[in-house]
C-alpha positions in Angstrom: -9.6 4.3 16.0 -13.1 3.3 17.1 -16.3 4.0 15.2 -19.4 6.0 16.0 -22.7 5.4 14.3 -23.0 8.8 12.6 -23.0 8.9 8.8 -20.5 11.8 8.9 -17.6 9.5 9.7 -18.6 6.7 7.4 -16.4 8.0 4.6 -16.7 6.6 1.1 -13.3 7.0 -0.8 -14.7 7.1 -4.4 -17.3 9.7 -3.6 -14.8 11.8 -1.7 -12.3 11.5 -4.6 -14.9 12.7 -7.1 -15.6 15.8 -5.0 -12.0 16.5 -4.3 -10.9 16.1 -7.9 -13.4 18.7 -8.9 -12.0 21.1 -6.4 -8.5 20.6 -7.6 -9.3 20.2 -11.3 -7.9 23.6 -12.2 -4.6 23.0 -10.3 -1.6 21.4 -12.0 -0.2 18.3 -10.4 2.4 19.2 -7.8 5.7 17.3 -7.7 5.7 17.3 -3.9 2.9 17.2 -1.3 0.4 19.6 0.3 1.4 22.2 3.0 0.2 21.7 6.5 0.6 23.6 9.8 0.5 20.7 12.3 3.4 20.5 14.8 5.4 17.3 15.0 7.6 15.7 17.6 11.3 15.5 17.0 12.7 11.9 17.2 16.2 11.0 18.1 16.7 8.8 15.1 15.7 11.5 12.7 17.9 14.3 11.3 17.5 17.8 12.5 14.1 19.4 11.8 13.6 20.6 8.2 14.6 24.2 7.7 12.9 26.5 5.1 15.4 28.5 3.0 15.4 32.1 4.0 15.8 33.2 0.4 15.3 31.5 -2.9 17.8 33.7 -4.7 20.3 31.5 -6.5 18.5 28.3 -5.5 16.9 25.9 -8.0 13.6 24.3 -7.6 13.9 20.8 -9.1 10.9 18.4 -9.8 10.9 15.0 -8.3 12.7 12.3 -10.2 10.5 9.5 -11.7 11.7 7.2 -8.9 10.8 9.7 -6.2 7.4 10.3 -7.8 6.8 6.6 -7.9 7.7 6.3 -4.2 5.4 9.2 -3.3 2.5 7.8 -5.3 2.9 4.4 -3.7 3.4 5.9 -0.2 0.2 8.0 -0.3 -1.8 5.1 -1.8 -0.6 2.7 1.0 -1.3 5.3 3.7 -4.8 5.9 2.3 -5.6 2.2 2.2 -4.3 1.7 5.7 -6.3 4.5 7.2 -9.4 3.2 5.4 -8.9 -0.2 7.0 -8.4 1.4 10.4 -11.8 3.2 10.3 -13.5 0.0 9.2 -11.9 -2.1 11.9 -13.2 0.2 14.6 -16.5 0.6 13.0 -17.0 -3.1 13.4 -15.5 -3.3 16.9 -17.7 -0.5 18.3 -21.0 -2.2 18.9 -19.8 -5.1 21.1 -17.2 -3.0 23.0 -19.6 -0.2 23.6 -22.2 -2.7 24.9 -19.9 -4.5 27.3 -17.7 -1.6 28.3 -19.7 1.6 27.9 -17.1 3.6 29.9 -14.7 3.1 27.0 -16.9 5.0 24.5 -15.2 8.4 24.8 -11.7 6.9 24.5 -12.6 4.8 21.5 -14.5 7.6 19.8 -11.4 9.9 20.3 -9.1 7.4 18.6 -11.6 6.7 15.8 -12.0 10.4 15.1 -8.3 10.7 14.7 -8.2 7.8 12.3 -11.1 9.3 10.3 -9.1 12.6 10.2 -6.0 10.7 8.9 -8.2 9.1 6.2 -9.6 12.4 5.1 -6.0 13.9 4.9 -4.8 11.1 2.5 -8.1 11.3 0.5 -7.2 15.0 0.0 -3.6 14.3 -1.0 -4.6 11.6 -3.5 -7.1 13.9 -5.2 -4.7 16.8 -5.2 -1.8 14.9 -6.8 -4.0 12.8 -9.2 -3.0 9.5 -7.5 -5.3 6.6 -8.1 -6.6 5.0 -4.8 -6.4 1.2 -4.4 -8.6 -0.8 -6.7 -8.9 -3.4 -3.9 -11.3 -1.4 -1.8 -13.8 -4.3 -1.6 -11.0 -6.6 -0.3 -9.9 -4.1 2.4 -13.5 -3.5 3.4 -14.2 -7.2 3.9 -10.9 -7.9 5.6 -10.9 -4.9 8.0 -14.6 -5.4 8.9 -14.0 -9.1 9.6 -11.0 -8.3 11.8 -12.8 -5.7 13.7 -15.9 -7.8 14.2 -13.8 -10.8 15.4 -11.6 -9.0 17.9 -14.6 -6.9 19.2 -16.5 -10.1 19.8 -13.5 -11.6 21.6 -13.6 -8.8 24.1 -11.9 -5.6 25.3 -8.5 -7.2 25.6 -8.5 -8.6 22.1 -9.7 -5.4 20.6 -6.8 -3.6 22.4 -4.4 -6.2 21.2 -5.6 -5.6 17.7 -4.8 -1.9 18.1 -1.4 -2.7 19.5 -0.5 -5.0 16.7 -1.8 -2.7 13.9 -0.2 0.5 15.4 3.2 -1.3 15.9 3.4 -2.0 12.2 1.9 1.3 11.1 4.3 3.3 13.3 7.3 1.6 11.8 5.8 2.1 8.3 5.4 5.8 8.8 8.9 6.1 10.4 10.4 4.6 7.2 8.5 7.1 5.1 9.8 10.0 7.2 13.4 8.8 6.9 13.1 8.6 3.1 11.5 12.1 2.8 14.1 13.7 5.1 16.8 12.1 2.9 15.3 13.9 -0.1 15.4 17.2 1.8 19.0 16.8 2.9 20.1 15.9 -0.7 18.2 18.9 -2.1 19.7 21.3 0.5 23.2 19.9 -0.2 22.8 20.7 -3.9 21.5 24.2 -3.2 18.0 23.4 -4.4 14.8 24.9 -3.0 12.9 22.6 -0.6 9.3 23.4 -1.3 6.7 24.0 1.3 4.7 21.0 0.1 7.5 18.5 0.8 8.3 19.9 4.2 4.6 20.0 4.9 4.2 16.4 4.0 7.0 15.4 6.4 5.3 17.3 9.2 2.0 15.8 8.4 3.2 12.2 8.3 5.1 12.8 11.6 1.9 14.1 13.2 -0.1 11.1 12.0 2.6 8.7 13.1 2.7 10.3 16.6 -1.1 9.9 16.9 -0.9 6.2 15.8 1.8 5.6 18.5 -0.4 7.2 21.1 -3.1 4.7 20.2 -0.5 1.9 20.7 0.3 3.2 24.2 -3.4 3.5 25.0 -4.0 -0.1 23.9 -1.2 -1.4 26.1 -2.5 0.7 29.1 -5.9 -0.9 28.6 -4.7 -4.5 29.0 -3.9 -5.4 25.4 -1.3 -7.9 26.6 -3.9 -9.8 28.6 -5.7 -11.0 25.4 -5.7 -14.7 24.9 -3.9 -16.0 23.0 -1.9 -12.8 22.9 1.2 -14.0 20.9 -0.8 -15.8 18.2 -3.4 -13.0 17.9 -0.9 -10.2 17.5 1.4 -12.2 15.4 -1.3 -13.0 12.8 -2.5 -9.4 12.8 1.0 -7.9 12.4 1.7 -10.3 9.5 -1.6 -9.3 7.9 -0.6 -5.6 8.2 2.7 -6.2 6.5 1.0 -7.9 3.7 -1.6 -5.1 3.5 1.2 -2.6 3.2 3.0 -4.5 0.5 0.0 -5.1 -1.7 -0.8 -1.5 -2.6 2.9 -0.9 -3.4 3.0 -3.6 -6.1 -0.7 -3.0 -7.1 0.1 -0.8 -10.1 2.3 -3.5 -11.6 -0.3 -6.2 -11.0 -3.0 -4.1 -12.6 -0.8 -3.3 -15.6 0.0 -7.0 -16.1 -3.7 -7.9 -15.8 -4.7 -5.3 -18.4 -1.9 -6.4 -20.7 -3.0 -10.0 -20.4 -6.6 -9.0 -21.2 -5.5 -7.2 -24.4 
């Protein structure tokens, strides 16, 4: 989750959205998500791996319900905003950490590159499914940059504690999404409906991203995250902020609609 100084990884959501929307402008909006080929780890708390039907004869392909579509829109918007914040945190952390601990540069760059890849994935999905990204980009930019700068200035342990706190909340957040999506799959299979490749692909993709986030958590703990001072206060505040950051994009459409209604 750490930043490099190259312009290639300094992603701008709105610019990427414009390019991606042009690419997908001739494609109808899908009711599920994009197919991927990344492997994912099986977790004990999750149902058995999703199985593709061997034949679609006699099966029905049913579009998502309005409630499911609302969940999917919200989930992808939240994920996109979270990965944006991650890249900005580590962009701000990089200079002081690289200066004081140059041997950490390859490790930090590896984690940052993975976060930048996650952000690109959700940028792609938002554009493909015509989902509006968060309108609070300036807020997330300021908050994430401030958090990254502050924990980076506090030292290696504080930066690692930040990673531990963030990834703890994000790992749980992605786990909840996987459980919901697998519930959809089980219900569709029980009704004899076709489980599209886009939905099964989304489950695999979120599992992959979750696993990489949890690897970052392990890396942070291995690099003395718990030696940060004051550890409990620091991680508690960051985790509370993450929960708030997850909640705000979920209710954002209602807030925006209410504001527009008040203006009218």
